[in-house]
N, C-alpha and C positions, 0 to 999 in steps of 0.2 A: 479581557474579555477572548475568546477564542472563537475561531471559525471552522466550519466543518469543510474540510478540501473536498473529500469523498465518501461514499458509506459502500461495504463491501458486503457480500452475502457469506464470502468463507473469510476465516479470523486471518488463515494463512495470507490470504492477499493483502488485508490490512497490514498486518504486521509487516510484510516483507514493502509495500508503501510507505509505511512510516520509519521503517528502516533506511529506503534511500533518503526520505525527507531530512532522518538526522544525519546520513554520512553528508548532507549536502548542509551541514550546520544551520538547518531549521528544526526547533524543538517541537517533536509530534507526539500524539498518543493516541492510542486506539481507545475508544470508547464502548463499554455494554461490554466487555469481554467475559466478564461472569455471569453476567444475566443472560444474555445470549447463548454462550454455551451453555450453560446449566439448564435452559427453557428453550430452544430453537425457535417454539413456535412463537415465540415473543417477538423474534426477528423482524419482522416487517412490521408489526404495531410498534417497535423502537426503533425501527430506521436500521437495522443490522450494524455490522461496526461501523462506528466512525472515526476516522481518521483526523483528529482536530490538531490546530496549528494556533498560535496568537496571532491574533489579528494584525499585526506588524509584519508578519511574514506568509501573511495569504496569497500576495500577489506572484511571490517568488514559488511558494508552493503549488499554486495554480499552473504554474510554466515549467514544472517538475512534471505534474500529472500530464499535461498536455506532451510533453517528450515520454513519457514511459508508455501512454497509451499508443504514442505515435512508434515504438519499439524502438527507439533510441539506446535503450538497455540489455533489450533481448540479447539472449546468450545465440552465439552461431551453431546451429547444431554438427556441422560440419565439423568444428573445433573440438568436438566431444567424440567425435567417429575415430576408431582406430587406425591407424595409416592401413594401407591396401595389402602393404607385404608383412602386415602381420609383427612388427617388431614396436 
């Protein structure tokens, strides 16, 4: 059996979060990718793009979701900026 960890309106966000889970050795898949991508209006009825994990991993996945929402995995914008001297 599987548990829905989160639903996302945007496929990209669902895939990024599923990738984060996989990176932490939690098997994850995104549900409704084909249906909602083809018929966007069905997204609300189907629950958008659902990130699913096996029940045994649900607590760890929810912990990662909280850390992700809290910004722990956010990139530092300053790290992407070019140095002030132009080098």
